[in-house]
N, C-alpha and C positions, 0 to 999 in steps of 0.2 A: 462415609465421606464421598461426595460426588467427584467424579473424574473431572480433570481440567476441561475436556471438550464438552462435557455435559453442562458445565457452568457457562461456557461460551455460547452454546445454543440458546440458553435462556437469559443470557447476560445482556449487557448494554448493546444498543444498536450500533451499526457502523455510522460514523460521523463524516461530514464533508471536510475535505482538506484540499486546499488550492495549491497547485504547483507554483513555486516562486519564480520559475523561469518562464513558462508559457502561459500561466494563468488558468490552465485546465483544472477542473475539479473532479475528484474521485470520492468514493466513500471508503473509509478506512477504519480499521480497529486494530489496536495493539494489544494482543493477548499477553505479551511479555516483551521485554526489550529485544528478544531475539526472534519474535514471531509477529508478523504483520499480515493482515488480510486486506486486500485492496479490490474494490469493484470499480472497473472502468466503465465509462459510457461512450457512446459512439462519437460524440463531439470531442471529448478529450482524447480519444484514440486518434482521431483525424488530425487534431492540432498538436500532438506531441512531437516536438522537434527531434528527439532521440529516436522515436519510433520511425519517423519518416527517413531518417538517416541510416537506420539499420539495414544491413544487407542480409538476405536469407543465407543460412549456413547449410552445410551438408547434412544428410540423414533425415529420418522421418520427422523430427521436430525442428528441422532447419528453418522453417518459416515462423516458428514460435518466437514472439517477442517477450522476453522474460521480465525486463525491468527498465525503468527510466531512472538514471542516476539523480537527476534534478528532482524528480518526484519523491524518490526515496529520501533524499536529504530534506525535502519539505515536510514529509511525514515525521521524520526523526526530530526535526525542529519543533513541530507541533506537539510531539510527545514531551520534549524537554521543556517547552513553554507551558505545558499543562493544558493546552487546548484540546489535545487528543489524549484521554486518559490511558494509562498503561494498566491493564487489568491485574496482572501479576507482576509487581515491581520488585520482586525478590531476585530476578535475574540480574546478572552483572551489567 
C-alpha cells in the first residue's frame, strides 16, 4: 500500500483558490482536513493585507510570515463547497 505522501506526489495538482478578502490567488491542495499545501505567488504576497500588517517577531524565523487568516478561511470554504477536493476526507 502506498504511503500518504507517495500518493500526494503523484496525486491531483494544486488548484487555484482566491482569497475572499483581498482577491489574491494561490495554488492549494487539501491532503486531508488537517493538512493544506499552499503555493503563494509574488502578486498575492504583495497584496495580502495580513502580510503587510504583520510585524517581524524575534528569533531566527521572526521575519517568517506563516499564514493569512482570511486566506485560510477561503481555502477551508473552498474545501467545504467542494471546489477544492479533500484527498483524504477521513480526517475529522
